C-alpha positions in Angstrom: -42.7 -72.2 42.1 -44.9 -69.4 42.9 -43.3 -66.1 43.6 -45.5 -63.3 45.5 -44.8 -59.7 45.1 -45.9 -57.0 47.4 -48.6 -54.9 45.6 -47.5 -52.1 43.7 -49.9 -49.9 45.7 -47.6 -50.4 48.9 -45.0 -48.1 47.5 -47.3 -45.3 46.1 -47.9 -42.0 47.5 -51.7 -42.3 46.7 -52.2 -45.0 48.9 -55.0 -43.9 51.5 -54.7 -46.2 54.9 -53.1 -49.5 54.5 -53.4 -52.4 52.4 -55.8 -54.1 54.9 -58.8 -51.9 53.2 -57.0 -50.3 50.3 -58.0 -46.9 48.9 -56.4 -44.4 46.9 -56.9 -41.0 45.7 -56.8 -42.4 41.9 -59.2 -45.1 42.9 -61.2 -43.8 45.9 -63.8 -46.8 45.9 -61.6 -49.8 45.6 -58.5 -50.7 44.0 -59.3 -53.6 41.5 -57.9 -56.8 42.1 -55.9 -56.9 39.2 -53.9 -53.8 40.5 -53.3 -55.4 43.8 -52.4 -58.5 42.5 -49.8 -56.9 40.0 -51.6 -58.6 37.1 -52.1 -54.9 35.6 -49.6 -52.6 35.5 -51.1 -49.1 37.0 -48.2 -47.2 35.7 -50.3 -47.1 32.7 -53.9 -45.7 32.7 -56.4 -48.0 34.1 -60.1 -47.5 33.5 -61.9 -45.3 36.2 -58.4 -43.8 37.8 -59.3 -40.5 37.0 -56.2 -40.1 35.1 -54.1 -40.8 38.0 -51.5 -43.8 38.1 -48.9 -44.9 40.3 -46.9 -42.0 41.9 -43.8 -43.9 43.9 -43.2 -42.4 47.5 -39.4 -42.4 46.9 -36.6 -43.6 44.7 -36.7 -47.1 46.1 -40.5 -47.2 45.7 -39.7 -46.2 41.9 -37.1 -49.1 41.8 -39.6 -51.6 43.1 -42.1 -50.6 40.7 -39.7 -51.1 37.5 -38.3 -54.4 39.2 -42.0 -56.2 39.5 -42.8 -55.0 36.0 -39.8 -55.8 34.3 -40.5 -58.0 31.3 -38.9 -61.3 31.4 -36.0 -61.9 29.2 -37.0 -63.9 26.4 -35.9 -67.6 26.5 -32.7 -68.1 24.2 -33.5 -70.2 21.3 -31.6 -73.4 21.2 -29.4 -73.5 18.1 -29.7 -76.5 16.0 -26.1 -78.0 15.8 -27.0 -80.6 13.5 -25.4 -80.0 9.7 -27.9 -79.2 7.1 -28.5 -81.5 4.5 -26.8 -80.9 1.0 -29.2 -79.4 -1.3 
């Protein structure tokens, strides 16, 4: 199953215009596809961003940014329930 998420840029105060032709004050020429697809977390520095990262517009935007980049929980390891052979 594929899950699509709105780009983090959509909730950023630095976005200029809209997502049809996305630009921002951090990346004025173009926003890289890795950021638009949420493959790269632009809460962290990105080459060419002039030292500016995502700036959530409001508290709900900040919550969204945390949600989409929240690490997935590690799968629980299945414990082997068989008894160990005697040594």
